C-alpha positions in Angstrom: 92.1 69.1 36.5 95.4 68.9 38.3 98.2 66.3 38.3 97.5 63.7 41.0 93.7 63.9 40.8 92.0 60.5 41.3 89.3 59.9 38.7 87.0 57.2 37.5 86.7 56.3 33.8 85.4 53.2 31.9 87.2 50.6 29.9 85.0 48.4 27.8 82.0 49.5 29.9 83.6 48.7 33.3 84.6 51.4 35.8 88.3 51.9 36.6 90.3 54.3 38.8 93.3 56.2 37.6 95.5 59.2 38.5 95.9 62.2 36.3 99.5 62.3 35.2 99.9 65.1 32.5 97.9 67.0 29.9 97.8 65.6 26.3 96.9 68.4 23.8 94.4 71.0 24.7 91.8 68.9 26.5 93.0 65.3 27.0 94.8 63.9 29.9 97.1 61.0 30.3 95.8 58.9 33.2 97.7 56.0 34.9 95.6 53.2 36.4 96.5 50.9 39.4 98.4 48.5 37.1 100.6 51.2 35.7 98.9 51.3 32.3 98.4 54.7 30.7 95.1 55.9 29.1 94.5 59.1 27.1 91.1 60.5 28.2 88.8 63.3 27.0 87.0 65.0 29.9 83.7 63.5 28.6 85.1 60.0 29.5 85.6 60.9 33.1 82.7 59.6 35.3 83.8 60.7 38.7 86.5 62.9 40.3 87.8 62.6 43.8 88.2 66.2 45.0 90.8 68.0 47.3 93.3 65.2 47.4 96.5 64.2 45.5 97.2 60.6 44.7 99.8 58.3 43.1 98.8 55.3 41.0 100.2 53.2 43.8 97.5 54.6 46.2 94.6 53.2 44.1 94.7 49.7 45.6 94.6 51.0 49.2 91.8 53.5 48.3 89.7 50.7 46.8 90.3 48.5 49.9 88.8 51.3 52.0 85.8 51.7 49.6 84.7 48.1 49.1 83.4 47.3 52.6 81.0 50.2 52.3 79.5 49.3 49.0 76.6 47.3 50.4 73.4 47.6 48.2 71.2 46.8 51.3 72.2 50.2 52.7 70.7 51.9 49.7 67.1 50.8 50.4 67.3 52.5 53.9 68.4 55.8 52.3 65.8 55.5 49.6 63.0 55.1 52.1 64.1 58.3 54.0 64.7 60.4 50.9 61.5 59.2 49.1 59.4 60.1 52.1 61.2 63.5 52.4 61.0 64.1 48.6 64.7 65.1 48.4 67.3 64.5 45.7 70.7 63.3 46.6 74.3 63.0 45.3 77.3 60.9 46.4 78.5 63.4 49.1 75.0 63.8 50.6 74.4 60.1 50.5 77.7 59.4 52.2 76.7 61.8 55.0 73.3 60.1 55.3 74.7 56.5 55.3 78.1 56.9 57.0 77.7 60.2 58.9 80.9 61.5 57.2 82.2 62.5 53.8 85.7 61.2 53.4 86.8 60.7 49.7 86.5 56.9 50.1 83.0 57.0 51.5 81.8 59.5 48.9 83.2 57.3 46.2 81.4 54.3 47.9 78.2 56.3 47.8 78.8 57.1 44.1 79.3 53.3 43.4 76.1 52.5 45.1 74.1 55.1 43.1 75.6 54.3 39.7 75.1 50.5 40.1 71.6 50.8 41.4 68.8 49.9 39.0 66.0 49.9 41.6 65.7 52.9 43.9 67.1 56.0 42.2 67.2 57.5 38.7 69.8 60.1 37.6 68.6 63.7 37.2 71.5 65.8 36.0 74.2 65.8 38.7 71.8 64.4 41.3 69.8 61.3 41.9 66.0 61.2 42.4 64.3 58.5 44.5 61.7 56.5 42.6 58.2 56.3 43.8 57.0 53.3 45.7 55.0 52.1 42.7 58.0 52.5 40.4 60.2 50.5 42.8 57.6 47.7 42.9 57.4 47.6 39.1 61.2 47.5 38.8 61.5 44.7 41.4 58.8 42.8 39.6 60.7 43.1 36.3 64.0 42.1 38.0 62.3 39.1 39.5 61.0 38.1 36.1 64.5 38.5 34.6 66.1 36.5 37.4 63.5 33.7 36.9 64.1 33.8 33.1 67.8 33.6 33.6 67.4 30.7 36.0 65.1 28.9 33.5 67.6 29.6 30.7 70.5 28.2 32.8 68.4 25.2 33.8 67.4 24.6 30.2 71.0 24.6 29.1 72.0 22.3 31.9 69.3 19.8 31.0 70.2 20.1 27.3 73.8 19.3 28.0 72.7 16.3 30.1 70.5 15.1 27.3 73.3 15.5 24.7 75.8 13.7 26.9 73.3 10.9 27.7 72.3 10.5 24.0 75.9 10.3 22.9 76.9 7.9 25.6 73.9 5.6 25.3 74.2 2.1 23.7 72.5 2.0 20.3 70.6 -1.1 21.4 69.0 0.7 24.3 67.2 4.1 24.4 68.9 6.9 26.3 67.8 7.7 29.8 65.0 10.2 29.5 65.6 13.7 30.8 63.1 15.4 33.2 62.4 18.4 31.1 60.7 21.3 32.9 57.4 22.8 31.6 59.3 26.0 30.8 61.7 24.1 28.5 58.8 23.3 26.1 58.6 26.8 24.7 62.4 26.8 23.8 62.1 23.3 22.3 59.1 24.6 20.3 61.2 27.5 19.0 63.8 25.0 17.8 61.2 22.8 16.2 59.7 25.7 14.3 63.1 26.8 13.0 64.1 23.3 12.0 60.7 23.0 10.2 60.4 26.4 8.5 64.0 27.5 8.2 64.4 31.2 7.1 60.6 31.7 7.2 60.5 31.1 10.9 59.6 34.3 12.8 61.6 33.1 15.9 64.8 32.4 14.0 66.9 34.7 16.2 65.7 33.0 19.4 66.4 29.5 17.9 69.9 30.6 16.9 70.6 31.9 20.4 69.9 28.4 21.7 72.0 26.8 19.0 75.0 29.0 19.8 74.7 28.4 23.5 74.9 24.7 22.9 77.8 24.9 20.5 75.9 24.2 17.3 75.9 26.1 14.0 73.0 28.5 13.4 71.3 26.9 10.3 68.0 25.1 10.2 69.8 21.8 9.5 71.7 22.3 12.8 68.5 22.9 14.6 67.2 19.6 13.2 70.3 17.8 14.3 70.1 19.3 17.8 66.6 18.1 18.2 67.7 14.6 17.2 70.6 14.7 19.6 68.3 15.9 22.4 66.1 12.8 21.8 63.2 15.1 20.8 63.0 14.0 17.2 63.8 10.9 15.1 66.5 11.2 12.4 63.5 10.6 10.1 61.2 13.3 11.5 58.5 14.1 9.0 59.0 17.8 8.1 56.4 17.7 5.4 53.8 16.8 7.9 55.0 19.4 10.4 54.9 22.1 7.7 51.3 21.2 7.0 48.2 22.2 8.8 47.1 18.6 9.3 46.1 18.0 13.0 47.9 15.0 14.4 46.4 14.5 17.9 42.7 14.0 18.7 41.7 16.6 21.4 40.9 15.0 24.8 37.4 16.5 24.8 36.6 14.8 21.5 37.9 11.4 22.8 35.7 11.8 25.9 32.7 12.6 23.7 33.3 9.7 21.4 33.4 7.2 24.3 30.1 8.8 25.6 28.5 8.3 22.2 29.6 4.7 22.0 28.3 4.0 25.5 25.0 5.9 24.8 24.2 5.8 21.1 22.0 8.6 19.8 18.6 7.8 18.4 18.8 6.5 14.9 17.2 9.1 12.5 16.7 6.2 10.0 14.7 3.8 12.3 13.1 2.1 9.3 16.2 0.6 7.9 15.9 -2.2 5.3 16.9 -5.5 6.9 19.5 -7.1 4.6 21.1 -9.3 7.2 20.1 -12.3 5.2 22.5 -11.4 2.4 26.0 -12.8 2.2 28.4 -9.8 2.5 32.0 -9.7 1.4 34.3 -7.0 2.8 37.6 -6.9 0.8 40.6 -4.8 1.9 44.3 -5.0 2.5 45.2 -7.0 5.5 46.3 -4.0 7.5 43.0 -2.0 6.9 41.0 -1.5 10.1 38.4 1.0 8.8 36.1 -1.3 6.9 33.8 1.0 4.9 32.4 -1.1 2.1 31.0 -4.6 1.4 29.6 -6.4 -1.6 26.6 -8.7 -2.0 24.7 -10.3 -4.9 20.9 -11.0 -4.7 19.1 -13.2 -7.2 15.7 -11.7 -8.1 12.5 -13.6 -8.7 12.9 -13.1 -12.4 16.3 -14.8 -12.3 18.2 -11.6 -12.8 20.9 -10.3 -10.3 21.0 -7.3 -8.2 24.4 -6.1 -7.0 24.4 -4.6 -3.5 27.2 -2.3 -2.5 27.0 -1.6 1.2 28.8 1.6 2.5 29.5 2.2 6.2 27.1 4.7 7.7 29.1 7.0 10.0 26.4 9.7 10.1 24.5 7.2 12.3 26.8 8.3 15.0 26.9 12.0 14.6 24.9 15.1 13.5 25.9 17.8 11.1 27.8 20.5 13.0 28.3 18.6 16.2 31.8 18.5 17.8 32.8 15.1 16.3 31.6 16.2 12.8 33.5 19.5 13.1 36.7 17.7 14.1 36.3 15.4 11.1 35.7 18.5 8.9 38.9 20.0 10.3 40.9 16.9 9.4 38.9 16.4 6.1 40.6 13.1 5.3 42.5 10.1 6.7 46.2 10.6 5.9 48.0 7.5 4.9 51.8 7.6 5.5 54.4 4.8 5.3 54.8 5.1 9.1 51.1 4.9 9.9 47.8 6.7 9.4 46.3 9.8 10.8 42.6 9.1 11.0 39.8 11.5 10.1 37.6 10.1 12.9 38.9 8.9 16.3 40.0 5.3 16.1 37.5 4.1 18.6 34.7 5.1 16.3 36.3 4.6 12.9 37.4 1.0 13.6 34.5 0.3 16.0 30.8 1.0 15.4 31.3 2.9 12.2 33.1 0.0 10.5 31.4 -3.0 8.8 32.7 -5.6 11.2 32.4 -9.3 10.4 29.7 -11.2 12.2 28.1 -8.0 13.7 24.8 -6.3 12.6 26.0 -3.0 11.2 24.2 0.2 9.9 24.9 0.9 6.3 23.9 2.9 3.3 23.2 0.3 0.6 23.1 0.7 -3.1 21.1 -2.0 -5.0 21.9 -2.0 -8.7 20.6 -3.9 -11.6 22.9 -3.8 -14.7 22.0 -4.5 -18.3 23.8 -7.3 -20.1 26.2 -4.7 -21.5 27.0 -3.3 -18.0 25.0 -0.1 -18.0 22.9 0.9 -14.9 19.3 -0.3 -15.6 17.8 0.2 -12.2 18.9 1.2 -8.8 17.7 1.7 -5.2 19.5 3.5 -2.4 18.4 2.8 1.2 19.6 2.9 4.7 20.0 -0.7 5.9 21.1 -3.3 8.4 23.7 -5.8 7.2 25.8 -8.6 8.8 29.2 -8.9 7.0 29.9 -12.6 6.4 33.5 -12.6 5.3 36.4 -10.3 6.1 38.7 -11.0 3.1 42.0 -9.7 1.8 42.7 -9.1 -1.9 44.9 -12.1 -1.9 42.1 -14.2 -0.5 39.7 -13.1 -3.2 42.2 -13.7 -6.0 42.7 -17.2 -4.8 39.0 -17.8 -4.5 38.3 -16.5 -8.0 41.2 -18.5 -9.4 39.8 -21.6 -7.9 36.3 -20.7 -9.0 34.8 -22.0 -5.7 31.3 -23.3 -6.3 30.5 -22.5 -2.7 30.9 -18.8 -3.4 28.9 -18.2 -6.6 28.0 -14.7 -5.5 31.7 -13.6 -5.4 32.3 -15.1 -8.9 29.3 -13.4 -10.3 30.3 -10.0 -8.8 33.7 -10.4 -10.4 32.1 -11.2 -13.8 29.8 -8.1 -13.5 32.9 -6.0 -12.7 34.6 -7.2 -15.9 31.4 -6.4 -17.9 31.2 -3.0 -16.2 34.8 -2.2 -17.1 34.1 -3.0 -20.8 31.0 -0.8 -20.7 32.9 2.1 -19.4 35.6 1.7 -22.1 32.8 1.9 -24.6 31.7 5.2 -23.0 35.2 6.6 -23.5 36.9 5.6 -20.2 40.7 5.9 -20.3 42.6 3.0 -18.8 46.1 3.8 -17.4 47.9 0.9 -15.9 50.9 2.2 -14.2 52.3 0.3 -11.3 51.6 1.5 -7.8 53.9 0.9 -4.9 53.1 0.4 -1.2 55.7 1.6 1.3 55.6 0.5 4.9 57.9 1.5 7.7 57.8 -0.5 10.9 60.5 0.1 13.5 62.4 2.0 10.8 62.5 -1.1 8.6 61.3 -0.2 5.1 59.4 -2.6 2.8 58.3 -1.6 -0.7 55.8 -3.8 -2.6 54.3 -3.3 -6.0 50.5 -3.6 -5.9 49.4 -5.9 -8.6 46.4 -4.8 -10.7 44.8 -8.1 -9.8 41.2 -9.2 -10.5 40.2 -8.7 -6.9 41.4 -5.0 -6.9 39.8 -4.4 -10.3 36.5 -5.9 -9.0 36.4 -3.7 -5.9 37.4 -0.6 -7.8 34.7 -1.2 -10.4 32.0 -1.6 -7.7 33.1 1.6 -6.0 33.0 3.5 -9.3 29.6 2.0 -10.0 28.3 3.2 -6.6 29.7 6.7 -7.3 27.8 6.8 -10.6 24.5 5.7 -9.0 24.9 8.3 -6.1 25.6 11.0 -8.7 22.6 9.9 -10.8 20.4 10.2 -7.8 21.8 13.6 -6.8 21.3 14.9 -10.4 17.8 13.5 -10.7 16.7 15.2 -7.4 18.9 18.4 -7.9 20.8 17.7 -4.6 23.6 20.0 -3.6 26.3 17.4 -3.0 29.9 17.0 -4.0 30.3 15.9 -7.6 33.7 15.0 -9.0 34.4 15.7 -12.6 37.4 15.8 -15.0 37.7 17.7 -18.2 38.4 15.8 -21.4 42.2 15.5 -21.9 44.1 16.5 -25.1 45.6 13.1 -25.7 48.4 12.4 -28.3 47.1 11.3 -31.6 46.7 7.6 -32.4 49.6 7.9 -34.7 51.8 9.4 -32.0 50.8 6.7 -29.5 51.5 3.9 -31.9 55.1 5.3 -32.3 55.6 4.7 -28.6 56.3 1.3 -27.1 53.1 -0.3 -25.7 52.7 -0.7 -21.9 54.2 1.7 -19.4 55.7 4.1 -21.9 52.4 4.7 -23.7 50.5 4.8 -20.4 52.9 7.3 -19.0 52.4 9.6 -22.1 48.7 9.4 -21.6 48.9 10.0 -17.9 50.9 13.2 -18.5 48.0 14.6 -20.5 45.4 14.0 -17.9 44.0 17.2 -16.2 43.3 17.3 -12.5 39.8 16.3 -11.4 37.5 19.0 -10.1 35.0 19.2 -7.3 31.7 21.1 -7.4 28.0 20.8 -6.6 26.9 20.5 -10.2 27.2 17.2 -12.0 29.6 17.0 -14.9 31.4 14.4 -17.0 34.4 12.5 -15.6 36.6 11.8 -18.6 38.9 9.1 -17.2 36.0 7.1 -15.8 33.8 7.6 -18.9 30.9 8.6 -16.8 28.4 11.5 -17.3 28.0 11.9 -13.5 30.2 10.8 -10.6 30.3 11.4 -6.8 32.5 9.7 -4.3 30.5 8.2 -1.5 32.3 4.9 -0.7 34.7 6.1 2.0 32.7 8.3 4.4 34.9 7.2 7.3 38.0 8.4 5.5 37.0 11.3 3.2 34.9 14.2 4.4 33.4 15.0 1.0 32.0 11.4 1.0 30.5 12.1 4.4 28.9 15.3 3.1 27.3 13.3 0.3 25.9 10.9 2.9 24.4 13.7 5.0 22.6 15.1 1.9 21.5 11.7 0.5 20.2 10.3 3.7 18.2 13.5 4.5 16.6 13.4 1.1 15.8 9.7 1.4 14.0 10.4 4.7 12.1 13.3 3.2 13.9 15.8 5.5 15.3 19.2 4.5 18.9 19.0 3.5 21.5 19.8 6.2 23.5 22.0 3.8 22.4 24.7 1.4 24.0 25.0 -2.1 26.1 27.9 -0.8 27.2 26.1 2.3 28.0 22.9 0.3 30.1 25.0 -2.2 32.1 26.6 0.6 32.6 23.3 2.4 33.7 21.4 -0.7 36.1 24.1 -1.7 37.7 24.2 1.8 37.8 20.4 2.2 39.3 20.0 -1.3 42.1 22.4 -0.5 42.9 20.6 2.7 42.7 17.2 1.0 45.1 18.4 -1.6 47.5 19.3 1.1 47.1 15.9 2.7 47.9 14.2 -0.7 51.0 16.4 -1.0 52.2 15.3 2.4 51.5 11.7 1.6 53.5 12.0 -1.7 56.4 13.8 -0.1 56.6 11.3 2.8 56.4 8.3 0.5 59.2 9.8 -1.6 61.4 10.4 1.5 61.2 6.8 2.5 61.7 5.6 -1.0 64.9 7.5 -1.2 65.9 6.3 2.2 65.3 2.7 1.1 67.5 3.3 -2.0 70.2 5.0 0.1 70.4 2.0 2.4 70.5 -0.4 -0.6 73.3 1.6 -2.2 75.2 -1.4 -3.5 72.2 -2.9 -5.2 71.7 -3.0 -8.9 68.2 -2.1 -10.2 66.5 -2.9 -13.5 64.8 0.3 -14.9 63.0 1.4 -18.0 63.0 4.8 -19.6 59.4 6.1 -19.5 59.7 9.5 -21.1 62.0 12.5 -21.5 61.8 15.3 -19.0 64.3 17.6 -20.8 65.5 15.7 -23.8 68.0 18.3 -24.8 69.7 17.8 -21.4 69.4 14.0 -21.6 67.2 14.1 -18.5 64.6 11.4 -18.4 62.1 9.7 -16.2 62.8 6.0 -15.4 60.9 3.5 -13.4 62.5 0.9 -11.1 60.5 -2.2 -12.2 60.8 -4.2 -9.0 59.7 -1.2 -6.8 57.3 0.8 -9.0 59.3 3.9 -8.2 59.7 6.7 -10.8 62.8 8.8 -10.6 64.6 11.4 -12.8 68.0 10.3 -14.3 70.5 12.0 -16.5 72.3 10.1 -19.2 75.6 10.6 -21.0 74.4 8.6 -24.0 70.6 8.9 -24.4 68.7 5.5 -24.6 65.5 5.1 -26.5 62.1 5.2 -24.8 61.1 1.8 -23.4 64.7 0.6 -23.2 65.7 -1.4 -20.2 69.0 -1.2 -18.4 70.6 -1.5 -14.9 71.4 1.3 -12.6 73.0 1.9 -9.2 72.5 4.7 -6.7 75.5 7.0 -6.6 74.2 9.3 -3.9 70.9 9.7 -2.1 69.9 12.4 0.5 66.2 11.9 1.4 66.2 15.0 3.6 67.3 17.2 0.6 65.1 15.2 -1.7 68.0 14.3 -3.9 69.1 11.1 -5.7 71.6 10.4 -8.5 71.6 7.3 -10.5 74.2 6.0 -12.9 74.4 3.0 -15.3 75.7 0.0 -13.5 79.0 -1.4 -14.8 78.4 -4.5 -16.9 80.8 -6.6 -14.9 78.8 -5.8 -11.7 75.5 -6.8 -13.3 77.0 -10.0 -14.5 78.4 -10.9 -11.1 75.1 -10.3 -9.4 73.3 -12.4 -12.0 75.8 -15.3 -11.3 75.3 -14.9 -7.6 
């Protein structure tokens, strides 16, 4: 190289022209660019040399002005067509002659710029450029078109996201923000954000989500992804991540909804055409006021010998489906109705579950009825299970029944008698070793983000219904055991309870019940009958909620087939596999219910931060750390609390919420100052 040679080199990946000024060491040269800046270059850094001319750095601007009008990429396609057909290689000088009919330094450099910037028609081969084949060019163009479309989609997504963020921030809190017209292509990017916000570090598309977050000016954590989705109006600030992390299906597929409507409009033939007509019986259905899936009813029949027969009528959803049909498989996929403070996710489509499957007041309904005669002590003396037709007389709430029982209405002797039998039945189970645990249960409801928490009283009406359902489960299991039916049986191993002396040292009531509850093993599901320790029963099978629990539905399929004299729909191996799968899914649903309920409980306490709550210490979690479990008496909520000075078990005191973060599942309680408690008492 000589002084004055014009060369091309790259600075941060971009080409730049400079003039060789002087050698630097054995191989390097000092080069001055058009701005007068010096660069020390190794020969390997030089990408093009203008031959046979000598230049000053001040000549560079004029040289580029001569080059730029000739750097037209459209010219390259013409040259490619000629060279590809001829099968010839090219270089900047040859291409300049082909395109411009001359080989001046500026035109040769223009040809060099065309070749080096080209990504479509030529590929470098040593010091020359080889024209790509027609097929290769088509493939490159297709890829470029895809990349251009992707870039356009990306830019459109960012634009719409910015609009959504601006609209969301500017909107009045009393009015929802103006909706954004998202494109179909935006959904995949929003899905990536949702998965990252839900799964965090376990998300396989974390990098893609973080790219979106960075582009929109957010941090790259999963919490920021959650906040971005809220700011975009895609999620509520109280989005249920526990539900999203689960495998619980939320939406009913359209094809199932269509099939359900067809089945309602054209009911299938009833496999149990010879149903026992029990429409003459007075039938009470008893549920919470909000319950819409009515799946059980109670009756009392006086027999000719003066004794009483209790009838427990259970909804008969198998009247509307067959084992293995699409509706049944969808229910199997869901396995249970999920009850959340914000609403329920049904096992069956609502049109069926609250429609023909339910025991609706004043309508003739199909049922599976259990007629049971009890001994004076409360043991099952005789029973009959039959498919039936009933006509529910009363749709009652628990509060209605409590009031009716308290008044002892003479017009409803059947209801009073059923309640009396329930008491007797409860005493009989105690004599059989049943374990009674009376811990408060709270109901949390969220409507329009307004939270209400009520403690469910263990009233006579609830005890009556519970006893009748347990009774029905015993009868169903007895029938299954007697006929060796493969059906879901629920059992529970005997617990290792504290000794009587240990229990007597604990305060009676919740503290003692909490200690007993802690010792209770989980119940188990199988196809062989076994003892249920808590209930005090040798056999037990849940059959009373077939609209809401798939294992109950399985029991109905097997029981009804056997009653008809048909072969059972499910073999023992199939029933084992089904019960195991459904039990696993049901446990997941219970976990989601528990986590969701706790989230809204903590959110309620966070909002009521200035309130003072009366609590009781139930038990120690880690006594050496002064960490105990307390229960808020007015809410029925159990929470961990750390003490500076440890109280005694059963002691009552007042606390306040210092900090609560429902999203992080964290709450900290502290003893309320005595003057605050006193002032609230006065108020």
